C-alpha positions in Angstrom: 79.6 89.1 147.2 83.2 87.8 148.7 81.7 85.6 152.1 85.1 84.7 154.2 84.6 81.7 155.8 86.9 80.2 158.4 89.4 77.7 157.8 87.2 74.1 158.6 90.2 73.1 160.8 89.4 75.9 163.0 86.4 74.9 166.1 85.2 77.2 168.7 85.2 74.3 171.1 87.1 71.5 172.3 83.6 69.5 172.2 83.5 69.7 168.7 87.4 69.9 167.7 86.9 66.0 169.0 84.4 65.7 166.5 87.1 66.6 163.3 87.9 64.0 160.6 91.4 61.7 162.1 94.5 63.0 161.0 96.3 61.7 158.0 100.0 63.0 158.2 102.2 64.1 161.1 104.8 66.5 160.8 108.1 65.9 162.6 110.9 68.0 163.5 114.2 66.0 162.8 117.6 67.3 164.2 120.9 66.3 162.6 122.9 65.8 165.4 126.9 64.5 164.0 128.0 68.3 163.2 128.7 66.7 159.6 127.5 70.0 157.7 124.2 68.5 157.3 120.7 70.5 158.2 117.6 69.3 160.0 114.5 68.3 158.8 111.1 68.7 158.8 109.5 65.4 157.6 106.4 63.8 157.2 104.2 60.8 158.5 101.8 59.2 157.0 99.4 58.2 159.9 96.2 57.1 157.9 95.8 53.5 158.8 93.7 53.1 155.9 97.5 54.2 153.6 99.8 51.6 151.9 102.6 54.1 153.3 101.3 53.9 156.9 104.1 54.5 159.6 106.3 55.6 156.7 108.4 58.8 156.4 106.4 60.2 152.8 107.3 63.6 152.7 111.3 65.6 154.1 112.4 69.2 153.5 115.8 69.9 154.3 116.5 73.3 155.6 119.1 75.4 154.1 121.7 75.8 156.8 122.8 73.6 159.3 123.0 73.5 162.8 119.3 75.0 163.3 118.1 72.6 166.6 114.6 72.4 165.7 112.5 72.3 168.6 108.9 73.2 169.6 107.1 74.5 166.2 103.6 75.2 165.7 101.2 76.4 163.6 100.5 79.4 162.3 96.7 79.5 163.2 94.2 77.6 165.2 90.7 77.9 166.4 92.1 81.2 168.7 91.0 82.7 165.4 87.5 82.5 166.1 87.7 84.8 169.4 85.0 87.5 169.3 87.7 90.1 170.9 90.3 89.3 167.9 88.8 87.7 165.2 90.6 86.8 161.5 88.2 84.6 160.0 91.1 85.7 156.6 93.7 83.1 158.3 93.5 79.2 157.5 96.1 76.8 159.1 98.5 76.6 156.5 101.9 77.4 157.5 104.2 76.1 160.1 106.2 78.5 162.1 109.7 76.5 162.8 112.0 77.8 165.0 116.0 76.8 165.4 116.6 76.9 169.4 120.2 76.5 168.7 120.5 79.3 165.6 117.6 81.6 166.5 116.5 81.1 162.8 112.9 80.9 162.2 111.7 79.1 159.2 108.1 79.6 157.6 106.6 76.6 155.8 103.8 76.0 153.5 101.8 72.9 153.7 99.7 73.6 150.8 99.2 73.0 147.9 101.1 69.7 148.7 101.0 69.0 152.2 103.4 65.8 152.1 106.3 68.3 151.1 106.0 71.3 152.9 108.1 74.5 151.1 110.1 77.0 153.0 108.4 80.4 152.2 110.2 83.1 154.3 112.9 82.6 156.3 113.3 85.1 159.5 117.1 86.2 160.4 118.1 86.1 163.8 119.1 89.6 163.8 115.5 90.2 163.0 114.3 88.8 166.1 117.0 90.3 168.0 116.8 94.3 167.1 112.7 93.9 167.3 112.3 91.9 170.0 115.7 91.9 172.2 115.2 87.9 172.5 117.1 85.4 171.1 116.4 81.0 171.0 113.0 81.0 170.4 111.2 77.9 171.5 107.7 77.4 171.5 105.2 78.5 169.4 101.5 79.1 169.7 98.9 80.9 167.4 97.1 83.3 169.6 93.8 85.2 168.7 95.9 88.3 167.5 99.0 87.3 166.4 101.5 84.3 166.5 103.5 83.9 169.9 107.1 82.9 170.4 109.0 82.2 173.5 112.7 82.5 173.9 114.9 81.6 176.7 117.2 84.7 176.5 118.7 87.7 174.5 121.6 87.5 172.0 124.4 87.3 174.6 123.0 84.1 175.8 121.7 85.6 179.1 118.6 86.6 180.5 115.6 88.0 180.8 113.9 85.7 178.5 110.4 86.2 177.5 107.5 86.3 174.5 107.4 87.5 171.5 104.6 88.3 168.6 104.6 87.6 164.9 102.1 89.5 162.4 99.4 86.6 161.2 99.9 87.6 157.7 103.2 88.9 157.5 105.0 87.0 159.5 107.1 90.2 160.9 108.4 90.6 164.1 106.2 92.3 165.8 108.4 93.0 169.1 108.2 92.3 172.9 105.1 91.0 174.4 105.9 91.8 177.5 105.0 95.9 179.4 105.9 94.8 182.8 107.4 91.3 183.4 107.7 92.4 187.0 110.3 89.3 188.6 110.0 87.0 185.6 113.9 86.1 184.7 113.9 82.8 183.2 111.5 81.6 180.5 110.3 78.1 178.8 106.7 77.3 177.7 103.5 79.2 177.9 100.1 78.6 177.3 96.6 81.0 178.4 93.6 80.9 179.9 91.5 82.8 176.8 88.1 83.0 179.1 90.1 84.6 182.1 92.6 86.8 179.7 95.1 85.2 181.5 98.2 84.3 180.4 100.9 81.3 182.4 104.3 80.9 181.9 106.9 78.4 183.2 111.0 78.7 183.6 113.5 76.3 182.4 117.3 78.5 182.0 119.3 81.1 179.9 120.5 80.0 177.1 124.0 80.3 178.8 123.0 77.4 181.5 121.4 74.8 178.8 123.2 74.8 175.9 126.4 73.5 176.5 124.5 70.4 178.7 123.3 70.4 182.3 125.4 73.2 184.3 125.9 71.1 187.7 126.3 74.6 189.7 123.4 75.8 188.4 121.5 72.8 189.2 123.3 72.1 192.7 122.6 75.5 194.0 118.9 75.5 192.3 118.9 78.4 190.0 117.0 76.5 187.1 113.7 77.3 187.1 111.1 76.8 189.8 108.2 79.3 189.3 105.1 79.1 187.2 104.0 83.1 186.4 100.9 84.5 186.0 100.0 87.6 183.2 97.5 89.4 182.5 97.2 88.8 178.9 95.5 92.0 177.5 97.2 94.1 179.5 100.9 92.6 179.0 102.0 92.5 182.8 102.9 90.1 185.1 100.7 89.7 188.1 101.6 87.0 190.2 104.9 84.3 190.5 103.8 80.8 192.1 106.9 79.0 193.7 107.2 75.7 193.5 110.1 75.4 195.6 113.8 75.6 195.2 114.4 71.7 195.2 112.0 71.8 192.4 114.5 72.4 189.4 112.9 72.8 185.6 109.5 73.5 185.5 108.8 72.7 181.8 105.4 72.1 179.7 102.1 73.6 181.0 98.7 72.1 179.8 95.5 74.4 180.3 92.2 72.7 180.8 91.2 73.2 177.0 87.5 74.4 178.4 87.7 78.4 178.6 85.5 78.7 181.4 88.0 76.5 183.8 90.7 78.3 185.4 93.2 74.8 186.1 95.9 73.3 184.1 99.0 71.2 184.8 102.6 71.7 184.7 105.4 69.0 185.0 108.9 69.7 186.7 112.1 67.8 185.8 113.7 66.8 189.1 113.8 67.0 192.6 117.3 67.6 194.2 115.5 65.8 197.2 115.2 62.2 195.8 115.5 62.4 192.0 111.8 62.2 191.7 109.4 64.4 189.1 106.3 65.7 189.4 103.1 67.6 188.4 101.6 70.6 189.4 98.0 71.8 189.6 97.9 75.7 189.3 94.5 77.0 189.8 92.0 80.0 190.7 89.9 79.7 193.7 88.2 82.7 194.8 90.0 85.2 192.6 93.8 83.6 194.2 96.2 81.6 192.1 97.5 78.9 193.5 99.3 75.8 193.1 100.2 72.2 193.9 101.3 69.2 193.7 99.2 66.5 192.8 101.5 64.0 190.9 104.6 62.2 192.1 106.6 60.1 190.2 109.7 58.9 192.2 113.2 57.2 190.5 114.2 53.3 190.2 116.7 52.1 191.9 119.4 50.5 189.4 122.5 49.4 189.2 125.1 51.9 188.9 127.3 49.7 186.6 124.0 49.8 183.9 123.8 53.8 184.8 125.5 57.0 183.2 128.3 58.5 184.8 125.9 61.5 186.1 123.8 59.1 187.6 126.2 56.2 188.8 126.8 57.9 192.3 122.6 58.1 193.1 122.1 54.3 192.0 119.0 55.4 190.9 117.3 56.2 187.6 115.3 59.9 187.7 111.8 59.7 185.9 112.6 62.9 183.9 109.5 64.1 183.2 110.1 66.3 180.5 106.7 66.6 178.7 102.8 66.4 179.0 99.8 66.1 177.0 95.9 66.7 177.7 93.5 65.7 175.6 90.8 67.9 174.4 87.6 66.9 177.1 90.0 67.6 179.6 89.9 64.0 181.1 93.3 61.9 180.3 96.7 63.8 181.2 99.7 61.7 179.5 103.2 62.2 181.3 106.4 60.8 179.4 108.8 59.7 181.8 111.6 59.5 179.2 114.5 58.6 181.9 112.5 55.5 183.1 111.4 54.6 179.4 107.8 55.2 179.9 104.6 56.9 179.1 101.9 57.4 182.2 97.9 58.0 181.6 96.3 59.4 184.2 92.9 60.1 184.5 92.3 64.2 185.5 88.5 64.2 185.6 89.4 65.3 189.4 92.0 67.6 188.5 93.1 67.6 192.4 93.1 63.8 192.5 94.6 62.2 189.5 94.4 58.5 189.0 96.5 56.8 186.9 95.0 54.6 184.3 97.5 53.3 181.9 101.1 53.0 181.1 103.4 51.4 179.0 107.6 50.8 178.7 109.7 51.9 176.1 113.2 52.6 176.0 114.9 53.8 178.7 118.1 54.2 180.4 117.8 51.0 182.1 115.2 48.9 180.9 115.7 49.6 177.0 112.0 48.3 176.5 111.8 47.2 173.2 108.9 48.0 170.9 106.3 44.6 170.1 107.3 45.2 166.1 111.0 44.0 166.8 111.1 42.3 170.7 114.5 41.7 169.6 115.7 45.1 169.3 116.1 46.9 173.1 115.5 50.6 172.2 117.2 53.2 173.5 115.8 57.2 174.4 112.5 57.0 176.0 109.0 58.7 175.6 109.8 62.6 175.2 107.5 64.5 173.0 104.0 63.4 173.2 101.1 64.5 171.4 97.6 63.1 171.4 95.4 63.4 168.3 92.2 65.2 168.4 89.5 62.8 169.6 91.9 61.7 172.3 92.4 58.2 170.5 95.7 58.3 169.5 99.2 59.0 170.8 102.7 60.0 169.4 106.0 59.5 170.9 109.4 60.5 170.1 112.6 59.9 171.6 115.5 62.9 171.6 115.3 65.2 174.5 117.4 68.0 173.3 121.1 67.3 171.3 123.0 69.1 174.5 121.5 67.0 176.6 121.1 63.2 174.8 124.3 62.4 175.8 124.8 62.4 179.5 121.7 60.4 179.8 121.8 58.0 176.6 125.9 57.9 176.3 125.7 55.1 174.0 123.7 57.4 171.6 120.1 57.4 170.3 118.7 56.5 167.6 115.6 57.7 166.5 111.8 56.4 166.8 108.6 57.6 166.5 105.7 55.0 168.0 101.9 55.4 168.2 100.0 54.3 170.9 96.1 53.6 171.3 94.1 55.2 173.6 90.7 53.3 175.1 87.6 55.7 176.0 87.7 55.2 179.0 91.5 54.7 180.2 94.2 52.4 179.2 97.0 52.4 176.7 98.2 49.6 174.2 101.0 50.4 171.3 100.2 49.9 167.3 102.1 47.1 166.7 102.1 48.2 162.7 103.8 51.2 163.6 107.3 52.3 164.3 109.0 54.4 162.3 113.0 54.0 162.6 114.6 57.6 161.9 118.1 55.9 161.9 120.6 58.5 163.1 118.4 61.5 162.8 117.0 62.6 166.5 112.8 63.4 166.2 111.4 66.2 168.9 108.3 67.8 168.1 105.2 66.3 166.3 102.3 68.6 164.6 99.3 66.6 163.5 97.6 67.7 160.3 94.4 69.9 161.1 95.2 70.4 165.0 96.5 68.2 168.0 95.5 68.4 171.6 98.3 70.4 172.4 98.4 73.3 169.6 94.6 74.7 169.9 92.8 76.9 172.4 89.3 77.6 172.3 86.9 80.9 173.5 83.8 78.9 173.8 82.9 75.9 176.0 
């Protein structure tokens, strides 16, 4: 008799996932910004401190085409496969689903049999996404219980609306657009869900026309970038509610819901306030059956000498924090906030999500600070903490420094030399830089990080 057993990297609950073996490899999307005909690549970094190649690139898979701009890739399957209403016991966390934000092409990479050398086994062309879903510029990938979900910034012409489409778990075919009734939703960016409540949450950035050639100052000053969080009925695929953060709060990007499926709250990062260049973290929550949102963290801009600022910021005489990514530990205790502009990674204790408490901070790079890594204290770093990923046990935090090729030179006009660092997180709060871990990617720009066996930003659970 054949017995199907779930992938051993699937866990019913966050608590059990935190007891998993530590990751040994990290997959890092690296982008070629030079427009010289060379493609982007998926790189593999050794993150096992016991290994002789610790902190080194040990694998690299170049893509067959140039100009994809790899962005937020993800696993094909995760712990949500154990959900009782849509179980998929036969799938395994094996394939990386890797979208090109610029090209709208999607690569399926197989990490077996050799996880250090992922192989491209399927390419989904932009025409298939456009014909079957009506979308382009795929951005974020999440593995759901009934399929692989991807967000998209807009339509093939570069306008809105953006939204979500679904791939089949087994064939990776594009099944179609997810929304049945999108209501007022038009802009798109990130999405996540509360599986215990049959609720999806989505955020807003801008249409492809608004982002692909840099910051659209007219759109920014007229508050046309995203400033809403949307609530959806996940099973019925219908819009339920739009939560307005206010038009001065521009670019509602990353979403991090509580991992415990009995908790109906989560955190959203906002890049910029038009009022004072501050950044902020907002809490969405369900109280007495109603969804609400409120600001729980505000990070002010820092005064600076205009001579040290890029042209876009000189008149403001300040460095905006530019919160571009956040991550929540699996125990829902610590929230990590990357301030790409000021060059800071912050750790907050969010045990009480309504009253976050700053418990740790690390300086690396930054528009003005250029804070060095302790492995090479005489070398100023450019870029700043941008993408952030947390290990399942919450003890290790990985950070890369590139945002988006059209936007990097606006804030770092002298260029970005790519790097990846590792921070150690104390169980009671606090952060320190791992002095032995510094990956120099040279002219290539590192972005999304995914960890072997899963991480804090790619798993969702149906059991508390």
